[in-house]
KEKOLKOL-338793 format. One record per residue: residue in one letter; x, y, z of N, C-alpha, C in turn. Coordinates in Angstrom, 3 decimals. Layout:
<nodes>
A/X/Y/Z/X/Y/Z/X/Y/Z $
...
</nodes>
This chain:
<nodes>
X/-50.295/-70.672/42.649/-49.464/-69.680/43.221/-49.748/-68.595/44.324 $
X/-49.001/-68.318/44.586/-49.221/-66.839/45.108/-48.007/-65.720/44.093 $
X/-49.105/-64.626/44.484/-48.310/-63.475/43.332/-47.191/-62.562/45.180 $
X/-46.335/-62.225/44.284/-45.064/-61.466/45.130/-44.685/-59.980/45.143 $
X/-44.799/-59.629/45.254/-44.085/-58.235/44.732/-42.847/-57.792/45.345 $
X/-41.974/-57.654/45.088/-40.386/-57.601/45.251/-40.051/-56.038/45.790 $
X/-39.692/-56.615/47.549/-39.522/-55.729/47.971/-37.838/-54.461/47.491 $
X/-37.840/-53.392/47.889/-36.029/-52.889/47.319/-35.085/-53.457/48.058 $
X/-34.540/-53.925/48.800/-33.365/-54.608/49.233/-33.856/-55.599/48.842 $
X/-33.920/-56.640/47.212/-33.928/-57.739/46.576/-33.778/-57.545/45.510 $
X/-33.600/-56.067/45.577/-33.261/-55.557/44.055/-32.192/-55.100/43.150 $
X/-30.769/-55.934/44.310/-30.178/-56.769/43.512/-30.289/-57.365/42.865 $
X/-30.527/-58.581/43.957/-31.147/-60.253/42.887/-31.856/-60.201/42.183 $
X/-32.418/-59.541/41.818/-33.419/-58.880/41.171/-32.908/-58.515/39.813 $
X/-31.521/-58.014/39.778/-31.269/-57.799/38.891/-29.952/-58.301/37.936 $
X/-29.426/-59.426/38.955/-28.622/-60.637/38.709/-29.498/-61.980/38.019 $
X/-30.597/-61.328/38.487/-31.526/-63.227/38.306/-32.028/-62.545/36.609 $
X/-32.462/-61.180/36.867/-32.738/-60.647/35.088/-31.227/-61.179/33.888 $
X/-30.478/-60.568/34.678/-29.167/-61.130/33.562/-29.310/-62.536/33.112 $
X/-28.979/-62.549/34.299/-28.817/-64.036/33.325/-29.897/-64.506/31.916 $
X/-31.367/-64.220/32.308/-31.338/-64.501/31.402/-32.100/-63.622/30.467 $
X/-30.946/-63.516/29.661/-30.782/-61.897/28.895/-30.737/-63.253/27.502 $
X/-31.161/-63.579/26.401/-31.811/-62.302/25.726/-33.223/-61.672/26.125 $
X/-33.317/-62.770/26.798/-35.473/-63.004/26.728/-35.997/-61.754/27.546 $
X/-34.345/-61.800/28.164/-34.787/-60.781/29.681/-34.935/-59.416/29.164 $
X/-34.448/-58.835/27.906/-33.684/-57.234/27.311/-34.399/-56.371/27.949 $
X/-35.354/-56.289/27.569/-37.477/-54.954/27.875/-37.234/-55.494/29.797 $
X/-37.555/-56.574/30.537/-37.467/-55.872/31.287/-35.868/-55.217/32.546 $
X/-35.208/-56.618/32.130/-33.453/-56.023/32.187/-33.486/-54.204/32.660 $
X/-33.604/-53.944/31.061/-33.682/-52.076/31.270/-34.539/-51.361/31.100 $
X/-36.012/-51.494/31.428/-36.418/-50.743/31.782/-36.494/-50.910/33.515 $
X/-36.140/-51.934/34.127/-35.613/-52.130/35.609/-34.493/-51.186/35.911 $
X/-34.132/-51.538/35.276/-32.913/-50.568/35.483/-32.292/-48.540/35.630 $
X/-33.479/-48.761/34.315/-33.387/-47.700/33.849/-34.617/-46.856/34.955 $
X/-35.500/-47.402/35.574/-36.497/-47.055/36.256/-35.643/-46.863/37.968 $
X/-34.986/-47.558/38.278/-34.048/-47.751/39.804/-32.661/-46.369/39.760 $
X/-32.521/-45.966/38.888/-31.308/-44.736/37.895/-32.246/-43.462/38.077 $
X/-33.388/-43.954/37.651/-33.609/-42.856/37.804/-35.330/-42.201/39.162 $
X/-34.403/-43.451/39.697/-35.735/-43.857/41.431/-37.546/-43.408/41.052 $
X/-37.451/-43.676/39.799/-38.679/-44.154/39.748/-39.299/-45.831/40.245 $
X/-39.032/-46.406/41.040/-39.367/-46.739/40.767/-41.042/-47.592/42.361 $
X/-40.024/-46.066/43.511/-41.770/-45.655/43.999/-42.171/-46.069/43.485 $
X/-43.189/-45.786/42.388/-43.786/-45.479/41.426/-44.325/-46.354/41.395 $
X/-43.658/-48.087/41.210/-44.063/-48.976/40.544/-45.325/-50.401/41.343 $
X/-44.782/-50.847/40.798/-45.651/-52.428/41.647/-44.558/-53.272/40.974 $
X/-43.772/-54.408/40.895/-42.323/-55.536/40.590/-43.405/-56.337/41.680 $
X/-43.716/-57.282/40.174/-44.570/-58.707/40.557/-43.413/-59.539/39.790 $
X/-43.835/-60.493/40.478/-43.021/-61.586/40.598/-43.821/-63.486/41.036 $
X/-44.367/-64.859/40.754/-45.375/-65.816/39.994/-44.374/-65.640/41.594 $
X/-42.745/-65.830/41.932/-42.731/-66.863/42.993/-40.877/-66.066/43.395 $
X/-40.389/-66.417/44.421/-40.121/-66.210/44.658/-38.976/-67.209/45.765 $
X/-36.707/-67.486/45.151/-36.409/-66.457/44.740/-36.632/-66.868/42.810 $
X/-36.832/-67.787/43.450/-36.496/-68.235/41.790/-38.040/-68.392/40.695 $
X/-38.015/-67.245/40.414/-39.012/-66.785/39.311/-39.836/-66.963/38.297 $
X/-40.936/-67.169/37.330/-40.428/-67.620/36.411/-41.325/-66.577/34.814 $
X/-41.448/-65.569/36.009/-42.442/-64.230/35.639/-42.350/-63.376/36.388 $
X/-41.858/-62.249/35.707/-42.541/-60.000/35.764/-42.702/-59.626/35.256 $
X/-43.522/-59.383/36.245/-44.313/-58.306/35.905/-43.963/-56.854/36.710 $
X/-43.729/-55.829/35.491/-43.986/-54.604/35.791/-44.511/-52.705/35.553 $
X/-45.067/-52.245/36.775/-46.262/-51.533/36.367/-46.746/-50.195/36.852 $
X/-47.753/-49.054/37.088/-47.682/-48.670/37.513/-48.568/-49.323/38.920 $
X/-47.930/-47.762/39.976/-48.627/-48.151/41.266/-50.360/-48.056/41.246 $
X/-50.242/-46.046/40.875/-51.311/-45.596/40.666/-51.620/-45.153/39.474 $
X/-53.234/-44.770/39.049/-53.357/-43.906/37.382/-52.308/-42.878/37.741 $
X/-51.796/-43.032/36.556/-51.452/-41.355/36.427/-51.627/-40.600/34.555 $
X/-50.982/-39.501/34.449/-51.628/-39.004/32.837/-50.864/-39.210/31.503 $
X/-50.936/-40.600/31.524/-49.588/-40.510/30.690/-49.948/-42.011/30.422 $
X/-49.103/-43.130/29.253/-50.249/-44.205/28.986/-49.294/-45.067/30.173 $
X/-50.483/-45.709/30.397/-50.178/-47.324/31.361/-49.943/-48.345/30.164 $
X/-48.667/-48.704/30.666/-48.478/-50.775/30.454/-47.433/-50.724/31.284 $
X/-47.446/-51.686/30.880/-46.856/-52.455/31.911/-45.660/-53.505/31.057 $
X/-43.785/-53.554/31.658/-42.634/-54.161/31.133/-42.297/-55.823/31.888 $
X/-43.036/-57.133/30.756/-42.498/-58.297/31.190/-41.569/-58.948/31.093 $
X/-41.229/-60.385/31.909/-40.495/-60.621/31.686/-40.886/-62.367/30.875 $
X/-41.180/-63.497/30.709/-41.487/-64.457/30.147/-40.961/-65.403/30.171 $
X/-40.572/-66.165/31.524/-39.091/-68.032/30.687/-39.936/-67.955/29.602 $
X/-40.925/-69.064/28.594/-41.994/-69.123/28.557/-43.215/-69.441/28.073 $
X/-43.682/-70.148/27.168/-45.582/-70.167/27.292/-45.621/-71.269/27.997 $
X/-44.738/-71.464/28.193/-45.129/-72.456/29.553/-45.552/-72.101/30.770 $
X/-45.234/-70.847/30.949/-46.130/-69.847/31.742/-46.720/-68.912/32.036 $
X/-47.675/-68.954/30.827/-48.323/-67.901/30.115/-49.482/-67.526/31.408 $
X/-49.926/-69.227/32.437/-51.249/-69.338/33.219/-50.162/-68.570/34.361 $
X/-49.368/-68.465/34.664/-49.020/-67.156/35.549/-49.172/-66.253/35.314 $
X/-48.377/-65.943/33.907/-48.018/-64.151/33.996/-49.699/-63.973/33.209 $
X/-50.690/-64.798/33.152/-52.555/-63.871/33.017/-52.766/-64.381/34.807 $
X/-52.252/-65.012/35.947/-52.526/-64.869/37.356/-51.777/-63.800/37.936 $
X/-50.400/-62.944/37.268/-50.248/-61.675/37.214/-50.932/-61.017/37.438 $
X/-51.313/-60.446/36.328/-52.477/-59.694/35.056/-53.616/-59.228/35.944 $
X/-54.170/-60.917/36.448/-55.126/-60.655/37.591/-55.404/-59.628/38.473 $
X/-53.898/-60.147/39.461/-53.714/-59.560/40.317/-53.331/-58.273/40.277 $
X/-53.065/-57.771/39.489/-52.217/-56.594/39.018/-53.605/-55.744/38.402 $
X/-54.796/-56.188/38.381/-55.766/-54.679/37.753/-56.463/-54.607/38.529 $
X/-55.859/-55.301/40.053/-57.505/-54.952/41.000/-56.188/-53.631/42.289 $
X/-54.532/-53.326/41.658/-53.957/-51.855/41.780/-54.032/-51.100/41.063 $
X/-54.860/-50.787/39.373/-54.188/-50.116/38.273/-55.055/-50.231/38.015 $
X/-55.470/-49.373/37.177/-56.512/-49.105/35.870/-56.403/-49.453/34.745 $
X/-57.501/-49.523/33.816/-56.595/-50.541/33.278/-57.930/-50.010/31.651 $
X/-57.656/-50.079/30.527/-56.754/-51.064/29.255/-55.703/-51.016/29.941 $
X/-54.639/-52.208/29.841/-53.021/-52.114/30.620/-51.700/-52.019/29.186 $
X/-51.212/-51.294/28.932/-50.415/-52.366/27.794/-49.409/-52.829/28.100 $
X/-48.757/-54.564/27.357/-48.273/-55.698/27.633/-46.927/-55.443/26.944 $
X/-45.593/-54.778/27.508/-44.347/-54.735/26.185/-42.827/-55.901/27.086 $
X/-43.010/-56.976/26.505/-41.690/-57.721/26.740/-41.745/-58.762/26.655 $
X/-42.606/-59.293/25.823/-42.992/-61.079/26.096/-42.895/-61.273/24.573 $
X/-42.842/-62.543/24.639/-42.605/-63.176/22.986/-43.891/-63.214/22.634 $
X/-43.820/-63.272/21.188/-45.255/-63.505/20.392/-45.146/-65.156/20.744 $
X/-44.478/-66.165/21.409/-45.228/-67.103/21.350/-45.782/-67.144/22.996 $
X/-45.278/-66.188/23.455/-45.714/-66.298/24.678/-47.358/-65.741/25.269 $
X/-47.611/-64.698/24.168/-48.663/-63.937/24.504/-50.135/-65.026/23.300 $
X/-49.238/-66.234/22.466/-50.114/-66.673/21.852/-50.882/-67.474/22.409 $
X/-49.884/-67.945/23.490/-50.220/-68.614/25.440/-51.020/-68.238/25.586 $
X/-50.700/-67.648/26.241/-51.175/-65.950/27.036/-52.635/-66.178/26.478 $
X/-53.076/-65.792/25.279/-54.034/-66.317/24.513/-54.838/-67.029/24.127 $
X/-54.545/-68.208/24.237/-55.046/-69.695/23.872/-55.675/-70.113/25.265 $
X/-55.218/-69.561/26.752/-55.734/-69.805/27.582/-57.144/-69.669/27.513 $
X/-57.727/-69.305/27.302/-59.025/-68.859/26.718/-59.835/-69.030/25.394 $
X/-60.794/-69.737/26.246/-62.003/-70.096/25.185/-61.855/-69.812/23.809 $
X/-62.398/-68.184/23.737/-62.699/-67.524/22.323/-61.939/-66.391/22.393 $
X/-62.157/-65.607/21.265/-62.259/-63.933/21.001/-62.853/-63.480/22.533 $
X/-63.915/-63.689/21.823/-64.766/-62.762/22.635/-64.381/-63.535/24.199 $
X/-64.253/-63.852/25.294/-64.090/-64.575/26.511/-62.726/-64.139/26.773 $
X/-61.461/-63.798/25.511/-60.059/-63.259/26.223/-60.140/-61.983/26.486 $
X/-59.404/-61.503/27.781/-59.092/-60.198/28.110/-57.863/-59.291/27.133 $
X/-57.114/-60.471/26.577/-55.406/-59.803/25.514/-56.122/-59.546/24.319 $
X/-55.743/-58.552/23.815/-55.814/-58.126/22.515/-54.634/-57.656/21.722 $
X/-54.623/-57.758/20.967/-53.161/-57.619/20.162/-53.395/-56.347/19.447 $
X/-52.310/-55.896/19.794/-52.292/-53.600/19.337/-51.566/-53.720/17.688 $
X/-50.513/-54.675/17.768/-49.676/-53.581/16.494/-49.510/-55.356/15.915 $
X/-48.639/-55.198/14.975/-47.773/-56.534/14.284/-46.814/-56.899/15.261 $
X/-45.695/-58.011/15.563/-45.185/-58.220/16.929/-43.892/-57.782/15.814 $
X/-43.282/-57.712/16.998/-41.749/-56.600/17.129/-40.396/-57.304/16.828 $
X/-39.947/-56.715/15.872/-38.775/-57.805/15.893/-37.604/-57.285/16.970 $
X/-36.693/-57.860/17.304/-35.909/-56.950/18.673/-34.814/-57.252/18.126 $
X/-33.866/-56.098/17.892/-32.759/-55.456/17.725/-31.607/-54.900/19.144 $
X/-30.818/-55.205/19.049/-29.840/-55.028/19.800/-28.382/-54.128/19.501 $
X/-28.372/-53.491/20.112/-26.730/-53.107/19.203/-25.624/-52.178/20.386 $
X/-25.049/-54.178/19.991/-23.847/-54.189/20.674/-22.931/-53.000/21.098 $
X/-21.629/-52.428/22.209/-21.081/-51.810/21.737/-20.196/-51.445/20.461 $
X/-19.075/-52.432/20.314/-18.294/-52.712/19.399/-19.359/-52.476/17.925 $
X/-20.949/-51.896/18.013/-21.037/-51.568/16.264/-20.996/-50.157/16.387 $
X/-21.534/-49.691/17.101/-21.991/-47.881/17.384/-20.656/-47.543/16.502 $
X/-20.559/-46.710/15.011/-19.560/-46.396/14.742/-19.520/-44.661/14.569 $
X/-18.906/-43.876/15.112/-19.744/-42.550/14.844/-19.655/-41.695/13.769 $
X/-20.897/-40.569/13.571/-20.876/-40.242/12.207/-20.048/-38.321/12.659 $
X/-19.941/-37.681/12.306/-19.681/-36.589/11.753/-20.919/-35.550/11.401 $
X/-20.905/-34.837/11.997/-22.102/-34.178/12.089/-21.842/-33.062/10.731 $
X/-22.289/-32.916/10.073/-21.742/-32.319/8.640/-22.436/-31.023/9.390 $
X/-20.851/-29.339/8.581/-22.071/-28.220/8.729/-23.145/-27.465/9.213 $
X/-23.753/-26.687/9.979/-24.568/-25.534/10.366/-25.716/-26.842/11.371 $
X/-25.303/-27.301/11.781/-25.662/-28.602/12.533/-25.305/-28.455/14.179 $
X/-26.577/-28.593/15.357/-25.862/-28.979/16.014/-25.838/-29.893/17.450 $
X/-25.978/-30.548/18.649/-26.393/-31.447/18.495/-26.192/-31.283/20.626 $
X/-28.142/-31.463/21.051/-28.338/-31.344/22.345/-29.283/-31.943/22.565 $
X/-30.277/-32.177/23.409/-31.303/-33.292/23.383/-32.539/-32.542/24.224 $
X/-33.997/-33.323/23.689/-34.749/-33.348/23.661/-35.108/-32.198/25.481 $
X/-36.168/-31.422/25.315/-36.801/-31.023/26.646/-38.216/-30.335/26.754 $
X/-38.728/-30.276/27.872/-40.154/-30.050/27.578/-40.597/-29.609/26.708 $
X/-40.414/-28.128/26.049/-40.697/-26.905/25.222/-40.831/-27.665/23.482 $
X/-40.264/-29.610/23.389/-40.079/-30.115/22.820/-41.293/-30.881/22.411 $
X/-42.423/-31.100/23.152/-42.971/-31.827/23.735/-44.817/-31.277/22.181 $
X/-44.881/-30.653/22.067/-45.911/-30.657/20.655/-44.879/-31.647/19.376 $
X/-44.202/-30.634/18.565/-43.985/-31.631/18.118/-42.908/-32.407/17.558 $
X/-42.572/-32.869/18.886/-42.299/-34.430/18.732/-43.328/-34.845/18.973 $
X/-44.963/-35.007/19.791/-45.581/-35.540/19.383/-46.474/-35.290/17.952 $
X/-46.307/-34.556/17.597/-47.344/-34.397/15.916/-46.466/-35.283/15.179 $
X/-45.154/-35.314/15.780/-43.783/-36.215/14.587/-44.487/-37.558/14.998 $
X/-44.439/-38.218/15.610/-44.971/-39.476/16.415/-46.719/-40.037/15.625 $
X/-46.688/-41.079/15.230/-47.761/-42.223/14.301/-48.669/-42.316/15.526 $
X/-47.903/-43.258/16.226/-49.123/-43.995/17.506/-49.610/-42.312/18.256 $
X/-50.071/-40.852/17.551/-50.910/-39.864/17.613/-52.178/-39.911/18.902 $
X/-52.366/-41.786/19.076/-54.107/-41.585/19.582/-52.587/-41.747/21.623 $
X/-51.779/-41.753/21.933/-51.305/-41.928/22.576/-51.128/-40.341/23.090 $
X/-51.049/-40.232/24.809/-51.125/-39.109/25.324/-49.982/-38.054/25.050 $
X/-49.938/-36.022/25.035/-49.120/-35.751/24.966/-48.883/-35.774/26.766 $
X/-48.853/-36.190/27.187/-48.887/-35.649/28.685/-47.494/-36.784/28.605 $
X/-48.003/-37.879/27.966/-47.128/-39.555/27.832/-45.305/-39.232/27.190 $
X/-46.045/-38.186/25.741/-44.414/-37.605/25.463/-43.671/-36.777/26.211 $
X/-44.526/-36.335/26.943/-43.706/-35.089/27.778/-42.957/-35.408/28.348 $
X/-43.376/-36.864/29.368/-42.959/-37.480/30.242/-41.169/-38.070/29.470 $
X/-42.316/-38.937/28.232/-40.341/-39.113/28.266/-38.995/-38.188/27.390 $
X/-39.870/-36.657/27.463/-38.919/-36.205/27.236/-37.963/-35.650/27.899 $
X/-38.599/-36.113/28.879/-38.191/-34.832/30.361/-37.569/-35.875/31.702 $
X/-37.569/-36.727/31.420/-37.219/-37.818/31.996/-36.269/-39.474/31.628 $
X/-36.507/-39.277/29.995/-35.092/-40.470/29.521/-34.858/-40.563/29.337 $
X/-33.290/-40.537/28.749/-32.040/-40.256/27.370/-32.966/-39.848/26.477 $
X/-32.058/-38.887/25.100/-32.905/-38.389/23.899/-31.418/-37.410/23.825 $
X/-31.180/-37.511/22.032/-30.571/-36.729/21.732/-31.238/-35.817/20.464 $
X/-31.521/-34.760/20.319/-31.770/-33.776/19.314/-30.629/-33.031/18.251 $
X/-31.322/-32.957/17.142/-30.030/-32.112/16.211/-30.800/-31.064/15.541 $
X/-30.762/-29.761/15.545/-30.590/-28.814/15.895/-30.467/-28.029/14.114 $
X/-31.140/-26.791/14.010/-29.549/-26.060/12.784/-29.438/-25.114/13.678 $
X/-28.138/-24.424/13.350/-28.143/-23.214/13.750/-28.581/-22.358/14.912 $
X/-29.583/-22.112/14.245/-30.142/-20.946/14.550/-31.504/-21.464/15.266 $
X/-31.627/-22.661/15.922/-31.960/-23.835/17.048/-33.517/-23.874/16.411 $
X/-33.775/-24.543/14.640/-34.651/-25.563/14.126/-34.591/-26.982/14.409 $
X/-35.592/-27.900/15.684/-35.143/-29.432/15.351/-35.491/-29.747/14.522 $
X/-33.789/-30.426/13.594/-34.406/-31.180/12.726/-34.629/-32.368/13.042 $
X/-34.539/-33.429/13.744/-34.278/-34.241/14.190/-33.579/-35.229/15.324 $
X/-34.266/-36.079/15.966/-34.769/-36.602/16.698/-34.593/-38.221/17.330 $
X/-34.214/-38.736/19.020/-34.910/-40.078/19.331/-34.860/-40.015/20.086 $
X/-35.275/-40.908/21.423/-35.718/-41.259/22.724/-35.823/-41.964/23.555 $
X/-35.503/-42.228/24.546/-35.557/-43.661/25.170/-36.740/-43.868/25.509 $
X/-37.560/-44.930/25.346/-38.908/-44.830/25.131/-38.441/-45.583/27.551 $
X/-39.471/-44.921/27.724/-39.819/-45.831/29.928/-39.597/-47.038/29.649 $
X/-40.561/-47.717/29.148/-39.926/-49.710/28.681/-38.244/-49.637/28.984 $
X/-37.176/-49.050/27.821/-36.596/-49.432/27.654/-35.967/-49.233/26.053 $
X/-36.839/-49.425/25.305/-36.456/-49.300/24.025/-35.600/-47.572/23.072 $
X/-35.003/-47.657/22.093/-34.975/-45.914/21.589/-35.760/-46.850/20.873 $
X/-35.872/-45.276/20.313/-37.454/-45.028/19.595/-37.635/-43.375/19.378 $
X/-39.167/-43.240/18.589/-39.645/-42.363/18.151/-38.808/-41.520/17.208 $
X/-38.000/-42.145/16.267/-36.882/-41.331/16.020/-38.007/-40.921/13.973 $
X/-37.131/-39.218/14.522/-37.954/-38.939/13.069/-36.951/-37.772/13.120 $
X/-36.631/-37.687/11.195/-35.761/-36.634/10.849/-37.026/-35.827/9.519 $
X/-36.318/-34.412/10.320/-38.448/-33.578/9.181/-37.516/-33.865/7.460 $
X/-38.185/-33.683/6.916/-38.559/-34.375/5.128/-37.457/-33.874/3.973 $
X/-37.376/-32.133/4.697/-36.382/-31.808/3.814/-34.343/-32.273/4.489 $
X/-34.624/-32.985/5.209/-33.146/-33.177/6.087/-32.681/-34.408/5.984 $
X/-34.313/-35.447/4.876/-34.080/-37.273/5.010/-32.309/-37.689/4.722 $
X/-31.539/-37.007/3.503/-30.834/-37.102/3.170/-29.388/-37.246/3.628 $
X/-29.272/-36.773/4.377/-27.751/-35.770/4.914/-27.480/-37.353/6.493 $
X/-28.338/-37.353/6.437/-27.543/-38.812/7.322/-28.275/-38.502/8.771 $
X/-28.813/-37.639/9.173/-29.172/-37.071/9.793/-29.675/-37.922/11.173 $
X/-30.647/-38.997/10.932/-31.398/-40.619/11.178/-29.789/-41.124/12.106 $
X/-28.671/-41.289/10.727/-28.146/-42.092/11.457/-27.391/-41.632/12.404 $
X/-27.262/-40.208/12.689/-25.702/-39.306/13.758/-26.886/-40.014/14.717 $
X/-28.500/-38.856/14.595/-29.047/-39.331/16.073/-29.177/-40.956/17.025 $
X/-29.143/-42.102/16.035/-29.331/-42.779/16.299/-27.750/-43.745/17.252 $
X/-27.086/-43.463/16.821/-25.609/-43.482/17.020/-25.083/-43.082/17.944 $
X/-25.160/-41.356/18.193/-25.086/-40.648/19.370/-26.216/-41.380/20.947 $
X/-27.199/-41.263/20.281/-28.096/-41.931/21.861/-27.792/-42.958/22.274 $
X/-26.839/-44.246/21.219/-26.705/-45.576/21.531/-25.368/-45.200/22.742 $
X/-24.162/-44.343/21.825/-23.129/-44.258/23.215/-23.529/-43.221/24.163 $
X/-24.503/-42.412/23.818/-24.778/-42.018/25.167/-25.325/-42.883/26.569 $
X/-26.034/-43.654/26.073/-27.005/-45.025/26.152/-25.557/-45.594/27.070 $
X/-24.702/-45.947/26.220/-24.270/-47.498/26.041/-22.282/-46.650/27.641 $
X/-22.902/-45.590/27.766/-21.382/-44.937/28.194/-22.194/-44.720/29.727 $
X/-23.814/-44.429/29.707/-24.239/-44.683/31.576/-24.560/-46.115/31.582 $
X/-23.710/-47.237/30.568/-23.880/-47.947/31.604/-24.959/-49.654/30.622 $
X/-25.904/-48.672/29.736/-27.099/-49.279/29.177/-26.942/-49.919/28.812 $
X/-27.676/-51.312/28.113/-27.999/-52.165/26.932/-28.620/-51.462/26.373 $
X/-28.453/-50.932/24.848/-29.294/-50.865/24.113/-30.652/-51.551/22.767 $
X/-31.453/-50.990/22.791/-32.224/-51.953/21.830/-33.492/-51.527/21.277 $
X/-33.893/-52.319/20.317/-35.215/-50.980/19.130/-35.861/-52.202/19.455 $
X/-37.536/-52.041/19.419/-38.385/-52.615/18.898/-38.426/-52.481/17.795 $
X/-38.449/-52.927/16.416/-39.156/-52.504/15.108/-40.095/-53.420/14.202 $
X/-41.405/-52.628/14.078/-42.644/-54.151/13.824/-41.875/-54.590/12.711 $
X/-42.648/-55.935/12.364/-42.245/-56.790/11.153/-42.762/-56.000/10.205 $
X/-43.435/-56.223/9.763/-44.036/-55.286/8.241/-43.424/-54.080/8.806 $
X/-42.296/-53.260/8.859/-41.980/-52.037/8.911/-40.226/-52.311/7.905 $
X/-39.965/-52.279/6.618/-38.926/-52.824/6.433/-38.264/-51.295/6.050 $
X/-38.446/-50.806/5.978/-38.056/-49.529/5.812/-37.208/-49.445/7.276 $
X/-37.693/-49.693/8.208/-37.052/-49.302/9.828/-36.472/-50.707/10.165 $
X/-35.826/-52.076/8.825/-35.554/-53.354/9.482/-33.974/-52.867/8.433 $
X/-34.225/-51.770/7.597/-33.162/-51.692/6.426/-31.954/-50.786/7.547 $
X/-32.911/-50.538/8.178/-32.393/-48.275/9.027/-31.281/-49.322/10.503 $
X/-32.318/-49.724/10.842/-31.328/-50.140/12.522/-30.120/-51.852/11.765 $
X/-30.298/-52.285/10.503/-29.650/-52.893/10.154/-27.970/-52.352/9.779 $
X/-28.209/-51.098/8.642/-27.287/-49.788/8.480/-26.552/-49.928/9.179 $
X/-26.938/-49.724/10.478/-26.274/-49.065/11.602/-25.910/-50.200/12.759 $
X/-25.374/-51.123/12.361/-24.815/-51.561/13.326/-25.707/-53.181/14.575 $
X/-27.252/-52.915/14.029/-27.869/-53.260/14.787/-28.061/-54.823/15.222 $
X/-28.575/-55.656/16.211/-28.282/-56.676/15.485/-29.580/-57.575/15.669 $
X/-30.363/-58.436/15.237/-31.449/-59.210/15.028/-31.468/-60.567/16.112 $
X/-32.251/-60.313/17.118/-32.363/-61.690/17.859/-33.328/-62.462/17.124 $
X/-33.679/-64.018/17.866/-33.559/-64.935/17.177/-35.675/-65.194/17.909 $
X/-35.978/-63.421/17.999/-37.496/-64.486/18.699/-37.728/-62.488/18.683 $
X/-39.492/-62.394/18.875/-40.272/-61.220/18.448/-41.063/-61.210/19.932 $
X/-41.003/-59.701/20.445/-41.873/-58.733/20.855/-43.600/-59.301/20.837 $
X/-44.531/-59.156/21.184/-45.839/-58.732/20.841/-46.682/-58.043/22.131 $
X/-46.899/-56.623/21.509/-47.002/-55.046/22.017/-48.784/-55.705/22.339 $
X/-49.018/-55.876/23.529/-50.890/-55.703/23.969/-51.535/-55.293/24.608 $
X/-52.514/-55.196/24.071/-53.983/-54.620/25.450/-54.319/-55.254/26.526 $
X/-54.516/-55.645/27.408/-55.029/-56.560/29.007/-56.564/-55.418/28.707 $
X/-57.773/-55.391/29.240/-58.587/-55.234/29.395/-59.550/-55.919/31.346 $
X/-59.123/-57.686/31.013/-59.254/-57.504/32.287/-60.550/-57.943/32.068 $
X/-61.306/-57.900/31.320/-62.950/-58.507/30.911/-62.545/-58.621/29.371 $
X/-63.486/-59.704/28.687/-63.768/-59.532/27.296/-63.774/-57.819/26.236 $
X/-62.224/-57.365/25.948/-63.517/-56.995/24.518/-63.939/-57.172/23.566 $
X/-64.979/-56.448/23.536/-65.721/-57.480/22.197/-64.895/-56.438/20.828 $
</nodes>
């Protein structure tokens, strides 16, 4: 198997092929389209296991940057785990490690881990509980009127510190938070005097997340207003809306289902690749 980098002149074909693989390809497709729309694919490697018919896709940073390094993937099924492993081995020669992985199902990741004889010899490690994938169809987006005393805007660089401190995965660098909110869609609710009280962003890998509502405003439906407003904004921009929710986060599961999100029949695993065994 020879790993191949997809050149820009074949991006239209790649887009069409990924769309045909929905919903399994939702993370890879949304990320690919977002990076293309933002003219950021020049900073990425778009790798496949074969062409024009591919079973594995990996999109990752071409060079080291001072943010969180991760790859967005698509795999047609667990039987192609060895192809995925080969692509990551190839990519490890071109980028920095460790590398976070998102976009493949838990079955794909189990098969990837099982390629290695023991936990000590495995270069892959699960980082979190598996994530349930929720999509939000356009017909399910029902706007809610914002209460008096608040206004809707969007995040910008001056909000980096407050957003970063509210994010539970505080081990990610602050530069990554700044990169998210200055490059990708977001919604911010402020008081009339400009105090940020609720927000959500679209992550670089395509999913919406980092939803936060300040404690004293959590019974004002601001979370639902933020997530529906961001979804409406993305839909008008031609994007597919999806969220990753940890399977042990019952509160978040209930929130997304009450706001029209539809659960997909598979889960994603978020993992790290170290290139060598991680003790």
